[in-house]
TIDOTOR-122362 format. One record per residue (C-alpha): x, y, z; residue in one letter. Coordinates in steps of 0.5 Angstrom, whole numbers. Layout:
# residues N
<<X; Y; Z>; "A">
...
***
This chain:
# residues 383
<<-29; -43; 45>; "M">
<<-33; -41; 51>; "Q">
<<-33; -33; 52>; "L">
<<-34; -30; 58>; "S">
<<-41; -27; 60>; "S">
<<-38; -20; 61>; "D">
<<-41; -14; 58>; "S">
<<-36; -13; 52>; "S">
<<-35; -20; 50>; "S">
<<-42; -22; 48>; "Y">
<<-42; -16; 43>; "R">
<<-36; -19; 39>; "L">
<<-38; -21; 32>; "N">
<<-39; -29; 32>; "P">
<<-36; -29; 25>; "N">
<<-29; -28; 27>; "L">
<<-27; -35; 28>; "A">
<<-23; -39; 33>; "D">
<<-17; -40; 28>; "N">
<<-17; -32; 26>; "S">
<<-10; -28; 27>; "V">
<<-12; -21; 27>; "V">
<<-7; -16; 24>; "C">
<<-8; -8; 26>; "L">
<<-3; -4; 22>; "M">
<<-3; 3; 22>; "A">
<<2; 9; 22>; "P">
<<5; 12; 29>; "T">
<<1; 16; 34>; "A">
<<-6; 13; 30>; "S">
<<-9; 10; 36>; "G">
<<-7; 3; 35>; "K">
<<-6; 2; 43>; "T">
<<-12; 4; 46>; "A">
<<-16; 0; 41>; "L">
<<-11; -6; 43>; "A">
<<-13; -5; 50>; "Y">
<<-20; -5; 49>; "E">
<<-20; -11; 45>; "L">
<<-15; -15; 50>; "Y">
<<-21; -13; 56>; "D">
<<-26; -17; 52>; "T">
<<-22; -23; 54>; "G">
<<-21; -26; 47>; "R">
<<-15; -23; 45>; "Y">
<<-7; -24; 46>; "E">
<<-3; -18; 44>; "L">
<<3; -19; 40>; "I">
<<7; -13; 38>; "S">
<<10; -11; 31>; "V">
<<14; -6; 33>; "D">
<<22; -6; 32>; "S">
<<23; -1; 37>; "A">
<<19; -4; 43>; "L">
<<24; -10; 43>; "I">
<<29; -6; 46>; "Y">
<<30; -6; 54>; "R">
<<31; 1; 57>; "E">
<<28; 5; 51>; "M">
<<22; 7; 54>; "N">
<<20; 14; 52>; "I">
<<22; 15; 45>; "G">
<<19; 9; 43>; "T">
<<12; 11; 47>; "A">
<<13; 4; 50>; "K">
<<7; 2; 55>; "P">
<<8; 4; 62>; "T">
<<10; -2; 67>; "T">
<<3; -2; 70>; "K">
<<0; -2; 63>; "E">
<<4; -8; 61>; "L">
<<2; -11; 67>; "A">
<<-5; -11; 66>; "R">
<<-4; -11; 58>; "Y">
<<1; -16; 57>; "P">
<<5; -16; 50>; "H">
<<9; -21; 47>; "H">
<<16; -19; 44>; "L">
<<16; -12; 48>; "V">
<<23; -12; 52>; "D">
<<26; -18; 49>; "I">
<<33; -15; 47>; "I">
<<38; -10; 50>; "D">
<<40; -4; 46>; "P">
<<47; -7; 43>; "V">
<<43; -13; 40>; "Q">
<<40; -14; 34>; "S">
<<34; -18; 32>; "Y">
<<33; -20; 25>; "S">
<<26; -20; 21>; "V">
<<27; -28; 20>; "A">
<<27; -28; 28>; "E">
<<21; -24; 28>; "F">
<<17; -29; 24>; "V">
<<20; -35; 27>; "S">
<<18; -32; 34>; "D">
<<11; -30; 31>; "V">
<<9; -37; 29>; "A">
<<11; -40; 35>; "R">
<<6; -35; 39>; "L">
<<1; -35; 34>; "I">
<<1; -43; 36>; "E">
<<1; -42; 43>; "A">
<<-5; -37; 43>; "C">
<<-9; -41; 39>; "H">
<<-8; -47; 44>; "Q">
<<-10; -42; 50>; "N">
<<-16; -41; 46>; "G">
<<-15; -34; 44>; "K">
<<-14; -30; 38>; "I">
<<-7; -27; 37>; "P">
<<-8; -19; 36>; "L">
<<-2; -17; 32>; "L">
<<-1; -9; 33>; "V">
<<4; -4; 31>; "G">
<<7; 0; 26>; "G">
<<13; -4; 23>; "T">
<<11; -5; 16>; "M">
<<17; -9; 14>; "M">
<<15; -14; 19>; "Y">
<<8; -14; 17>; "Y">
<<10; -15; 10>; "M">
<<14; -21; 12>; "A">
<<8; -24; 15>; "L">
<<3; -23; 9>; "L">
<<8; -24; 3>; "D">
<<13; -28; 6>; "G">
<<21; -28; 6>; "L">
<<26; -30; 1>; "S">
<<30; -36; 4>; "P">
<<36; -32; 6>; "V">
<<40; -35; 11>; "P">
<<41; -33; 18>; "D">
<<47; -28; 19>; "G">
<<54; -31; 22>; "D">
<<56; -27; 28>; "E">
<<64; -28; 26>; "A">
<<62; -25; 19>; "V">
<<58; -19; 22>; "R">
<<64; -17; 26>; "L">
<<69; -18; 20>; "R">
<<65; -14; 16>; "V">
<<63; -9; 21>; "E">
<<71; -8; 22>; "Q">
<<72; -7; 15>; "W">
<<67; -1; 15>; "R">
<<70; 2; 21>; "Q">
<<77; 2; 18>; "E">
<<75; 4; 10>; "D">
<<68; 7; 11>; "G">
<<61; 5; 8>; "I">
<<64; 7; 1>; "D">
<<69; 1; 1>; "A">
<<63; -4; 2>; "L">
<<59; -1; -3>; "Y">
<<64; -1; -9>; "D">
<<65; -9; -7>; "Y">
<<58; -10; -8>; "L">
<<58; -7; -15>; "E">
<<63; -13; -16>; "K">
<<59; -19; -13>; "V">
<<52; -16; -13>; "D">
<<51; -11; -18>; "P">
<<43; -12; -18>; "I">
<<43; -10; -10>; "S">
<<49; -4; -12>; "H">
<<44; -1; -17>; "R">
<<38; -2; -12>; "R">
<<41; 1; -6>; "L">
<<43; 8; -4>; "N">
<<50; 9; -3>; "A">
<<48; 12; 4>; "T">
<<44; 6; 6>; "D">
<<49; 3; 11>; "T">
<<45; -2; 14>; "Q">
<<43; -6; 7>; "R">
<<49; -5; 4>; "I">
<<53; -8; 10>; "T">
<<48; -14; 10>; "R">
<<48; -15; 3>; "A">
<<56; -16; 4>; "V">
<<55; -20; 10>; "E">
<<51; -25; 6>; "V">
<<55; -26; 0>; "Y">
<<61; -27; 4>; "L">
<<58; -32; 8>; "Q">
<<54; -36; 2>; "T">
<<58; -34; -4>; "D">
<<51; -32; -7>; "T">
<<49; -25; -8>; "A">
<<43; -23; -3>; "I">
<<39; -21; -10>; "S">
<<39; -28; -12>; "D">
<<37; -31; -5>; "W">
<<31; -26; -6>; "Q">
<<29; -28; -13>; "Q">
<<27; -35; -10>; "Q">
<<20; -37; -8>; "P">
<<18; -34; -1>; "K">
<<13; -37; 4>; "Q">
<<9; -33; 9>; "A">
<<6; -35; 15>; "L">
<<-1; -32; 13>; "A">
<<-1; -37; 7>; "H">
<<-3; -42; 13>; "N">
<<-9; -45; 11>; "T">
<<-11; -48; 18>; "D">
<<-11; -40; 20>; "Q">
<<-16; -34; 18>; "Q">
<<-12; -28; 17>; "W">
<<-15; -21; 18>; "H">
<<-11; -16; 15>; "A">
<<-14; -9; 18>; "L">
<<-10; -3; 15>; "A">
<<-12; 4; 18>; "V">
<<-10; 10; 14>; "M">
<<-12; 16; 18>; "P">
<<-12; 23; 15>; "E">
<<-5; 26; 15>; "R">
<<-7; 33; 18>; "S">
<<-10; 30; 24>; "W">
<<-4; 25; 25>; "L">
<<1; 30; 24>; "H">
<<-2; 34; 30>; "Q">
<<-2; 27; 34>; "R">
<<5; 26; 32>; "I">
<<7; 33; 35>; "E">
<<3; 32; 41>; "Q">
<<7; 26; 42>; "R">
<<14; 29; 41>; "L">
<<12; 34; 46>; "D">
<<10; 29; 51>; "I">
<<17; 25; 50>; "M">
<<21; 32; 51>; "W">
<<17; 33; 58>; "Q">
<<18; 26; 60>; "E">
<<26; 26; 59>; "G">
<<28; 23; 52>; "L">
<<35; 26; 53>; "V">
<<36; 24; 60>; "A">
<<34; 17; 57>; "E">
<<39; 17; 52>; "V">
<<44; 19; 56>; "L">
<<43; 13; 61>; "G">
<<43; 9; 55>; "L">
<<50; 11; 53>; "L">
<<53; 11; 60>; "E">
<<51; 4; 61>; "R">
<<52; 1; 54>; "H">
<<57; 0; 49>; "S">
<<53; 3; 43>; "L">
<<55; 6; 37>; "T">
<<51; 11; 32>; "P">
<<50; 5; 27>; "N">
<<47; 0; 31>; "M">
<<39; -1; 30>; "P">
<<37; 1; 36>; "S">
<<41; 8; 35>; "M">
<<38; 9; 29>; "R">
<<31; 9; 32>; "C">
<<27; 16; 30>; "V">
<<28; 21; 36>; "G">
<<34; 17; 39>; "Y">
<<38; 19; 33>; "R">
<<36; 26; 33>; "Q">
<<38; 26; 41>; "V">
<<45; 23; 39>; "L">
<<46; 29; 34>; "E">
<<44; 34; 39>; "Y">
<<49; 31; 45>; "L">
<<55; 31; 40>; "V">
<<53; 38; 38>; "Q">
<<54; 41; 45>; "I">
<<60; 37; 46>; "E">
<<57; 33; 52>; "H">
<<62; 29; 56>; "P">
<<58; 23; 56>; "V">
<<62; 21; 50>; "F">
<<69; 21; 54>; "E">
<<67; 14; 57>; "Y">
<<72; 9; 56>; "S">
<<67; 4; 53>; "H">
<<64; 9; 48>; "L">
<<68; 11; 41>; "D">
<<67; 18; 41>; "K">
<<70; 19; 34>; "A">
<<65; 14; 31>; "L">
<<59; 19; 34>; "F">
<<63; 25; 32>; "Y">
<<64; 23; 25>; "D">
<<57; 21; 24>; "V">
<<54; 28; 27>; "F">
<<59; 33; 27>; "L">
<<57; 36; 20>; "T">
<<60; 43; 17>; "P">
<<54; 47; 19>; "S">
<<54; 44; 26>; "S">
<<62; 46; 27>; "Q">
<<60; 53; 25>; "D">
<<56; 54; 31>; "Q">
<<62; 52; 35>; "M">
<<63; 60; 34>; "A">
<<57; 62; 38>; "V">
<<57; 62; 46>; "S">
<<56; 56; 49>; "T">
<<49; 57; 52>; "S">
<<47; 60; 45>; "E">
<<50; 53; 41>; "R">
<<46; 49; 46>; "Q">
<<39; 53; 45>; "R">
<<40; 52; 37>; "L">
<<42; 45; 38>; "A">
<<36; 43; 42>; "C">
<<31; 47; 37>; "Q">
<<34; 43; 31>; "Q">
<<34; 37; 35>; "M">
<<26; 38; 36>; "Q">
<<25; 40; 29>; "N">
<<29; 34; 26>; "K">
<<25; 29; 31>; "A">
<<19; 32; 28>; "L">
<<21; 32; 21>; "Y">
<<24; 25; 22>; "A">
<<17; 22; 25>; "T">
<<13; 25; 20>; "R">
<<17; 22; 14>; "Q">
<<17; 15; 18>; "L">
<<9; 16; 18>; "A">
<<10; 18; 10>; "K">
<<14; 11; 9>; "R">
<<9; 7; 13>; "Q">
<<3; 10; 9>; "Y">
<<7; 8; 3>; "T">
<<8; 1; 6>; "W">
<<1; 0; 7>; "L">
<<-1; 2; 0>; "R">
<<4; -3; -2>; "K">
<<1; -9; 3>; "L">
<<-6; -7; 0>; "T">
<<-4; -9; -7>; "Q">
<<-1; -15; -6>; "L">
<<-3; -21; -10>; "P">
<<-5; -25; -5>; "T">
<<-9; -20; -1>; "L">
<<-12; -17; -7>; "S">
<<-16; -24; -9>; "D">
<<-20; -23; -2>; "T">
<<-21; -16; -2>; "W">
<<-27; -15; 2>; "V">
<<-31; -8; 0>; "D">
<<-32; -3; 6>; "S">
<<-38; -5; 9>; "T">
<<-34; -6; 16>; "H">
<<-37; -13; 17>; "S">
<<-34; -19; 17>; "L">
<<-34; -24; 11>; "A">
<<-37; -31; 13>; "H">
<<-31; -36; 14>; "P">
<<-35; -41; 9>; "N">
<<-35; -36; 4>; "D">
<<-29; -32; 0>; "R">
<<-24; -34; 6>; "Q">
<<-25; -41; 3>; "A">
<<-21; -39; -3>; "V">
<<-15; -36; 1>; "H">
<<-14; -35; 8>; "P">
<<-13; -28; 8>; "I">
<<-18; -22; 8>; "T">
<<-16; -15; 7>; "L">
<<-20; -9; 10>; "Q">
<<-18; -2; 10>; "T">
<<-20; 4; 14>; "F">
<<-19; 11; 15>; "D">
<<-21; 11; 23>; "T">
<<-20; 7; 29>; "M">
<<-27; 7; 30>; "A">
<<-29; 4; 24>; "H">
<<-24; -2; 26>; "V">
<<-28; -3; 32>; "R">
<<-34; -3; 29>; "D">
<<-31; -8; 24>; "Y">
<<-29; -13; 30>; "L">
<<-35; -12; 34>; "Y">
***
């Protein structure tokens, strides 16, 4: 592959082979995007988003999505691919990434997978169990059952048909309980049985050299970045963005899009201030109020309207900050789990920030793992 002769391209480490796939894995607000842009400017990479929130159209502020101008200059695959009322499975993501990696290599580019959805990375690096894709008719049937009888009814049913999943899942884990029930009704086989079958991962492709780069920055530094980012989101109009989504789409509080951090806290705020948006005929007001109108929020109804709005706004911001920090904490947990995968630990590269030669350890297994504490060290590794 011929590289352009600009001042940034020639500095790239020549040991990064043409058939490489680079995964830049890091928690939210850690600076992934800036480095991805710099790498794209070298002319050697194409960007593939690994973010379960950036897939949604019209959800821009709360997802910290690159601006329209940025996306024009730095195109990202798998951004703005579905509407907020739609769903997108991990299996669909893996299938799309397999296709995009092939296309990138055919274009003479290295796929740079960048984002913070660690479950997606786990599917790529460790593989997926052969659970069949969902059936829309079954999904609608289970959703109607949940709305009529509540998630407790599905959880009780799961105890009978899939006791392993019942023990593993929390009673409030609506999304996973619903999926487990759907799988059993669709296949007559428990999802726990499907999950015990052998997995296949894209990263096991011996024709490709995968580089899993895990960045785990210092927590206090990251918390400051998270707080700064949230302040920007409030200033840019996250509440107005959510109102617009409610006005245009038949959303429910349990849709994956509305479970995204930030959006969920805004929905709760809008319920607590009794915003008239829920009177729209295409929205089921009762669903939102059942989820978000808690006893503590009902107590606030006794205070004046202005005071209730002030309290609700403060709670929204506090809860969004807490939820984002919890998200980062979960991302750290996922990253540690990823770095301990047997398929990765066999090819551990010590912390020299230099690429292993493709004729050495990578010949044993196509995955190379490296951990970092700053994006600057990742940059050094790739140059």
